[in-house]
C-alpha positions in Angstrom: 65.0 -13.8 -49.4 63.4 -17.0 -50.7 60.1 -16.4 -52.5 57.3 -18.2 -50.8 53.5 -18.0 -50.6 53.8 -15.8 -47.5 52.9 -12.1 -47.8 55.3 -11.4 -45.0 58.4 -13.2 -46.3 61.9 -11.9 -46.4 61.5 -11.9 -50.2 58.7 -9.4 -49.9 60.8 -7.3 -47.5 63.7 -7.2 -50.0 61.3 -6.2 -52.8 60.0 -3.4 -50.6 63.5 -2.3 -49.8 64.4 -2.2 -53.5 61.2 -0.4 -54.5 61.8 2.3 -51.8 65.6 2.4 -51.8 65.7 6.2 -52.0 63.6 6.4 -48.8 65.0 3.8 -46.5 68.3 2.0 -45.7 68.8 -1.7 -45.0 70.9 -3.2 -42.2 71.7 -6.7 -43.3 72.3 -9.2 -40.5 74.7 -12.0 -41.3 73.5 -15.0 -39.4 75.1 -17.8 -41.5 78.5 -18.4 -43.0 77.1 -18.1 -46.5 76.8 -14.4 -47.3 75.1 -12.9 -49.1 72.3 -15.5 -48.8 71.7 -17.8 -51.7 68.0 -18.6 -51.7 66.7 -21.5 -53.9 65.1 -20.7 -57.2 64.9 -21.7 -60.8 62.7 -23.6 -63.1 61.9 -26.3 -60.6 61.1 -23.9 -57.7 57.4 -23.7 -56.8 57.3 -19.9 -56.6 60.5 -18.4 -58.0 61.0 -19.8 -61.5 63.1 -16.8 -62.6 65.3 -16.7 -59.5 64.2 -13.2 -58.6 65.1 -13.7 -54.9 68.8 -14.0 -55.7 68.6 -10.9 -57.9 66.8 -8.9 -55.2 69.5 -9.9 -52.7 72.3 -8.8 -55.0 70.4 -5.5 -55.7 69.8 -4.7 -52.0 73.0 -6.1 -50.5 75.3 -4.1 -52.7 79.1 -4.3 -52.0 79.0 -0.9 -50.3 76.3 -2.0 -47.8 77.9 -3.2 -44.6 76.4 -6.1 -42.8 76.2 -6.7 -39.1 77.9 -10.0 -38.3 75.5 -11.8 -35.9 77.2 -15.1 -35.9 78.1 -16.3 -32.4 76.4 -13.3 -30.7 73.5 -13.5 -28.3 70.2 -11.9 -29.0 71.0 -9.1 -26.5 74.3 -8.4 -28.3 72.6 -8.3 -31.7 69.9 -6.0 -30.4 72.5 -3.6 -28.9 74.4 -3.6 -32.2 71.3 -2.8 -34.2 70.4 0.0 -31.8 74.0 1.4 -32.1 73.8 1.3 -35.9 70.4 3.0 -35.9 71.7 5.7 -33.6 74.7 6.3 -35.9 72.4 6.6 -38.9 70.2 9.1 -37.0 73.2 11.2 -36.1 74.5 11.1 -39.7 71.1 12.1 -41.1 70.2 15.0 -38.9 73.5 15.9 -37.1 72.1 15.4 -33.6 73.5 13.2 -30.9 
């Protein structure tokens, strides 16, 4: 979630998720031992003087949001887990299987 100059950064994705939290759900992927992520920020940061990235992470990755642990998994296993999670959400949303 570090704030950068990129219009396609994870920071922008988190801001979008927060702006539209009533219309979408987030599936966090834990890829590092530090969780939730702790992006750099503060007065000396080039783009994130107010440490907004960390605030967005804490707002989107609420304690009730379950992450998918991707550490030590292959890309194929991660993709399968994501597909399984999306299928569960679809079933829960519309009751279909």
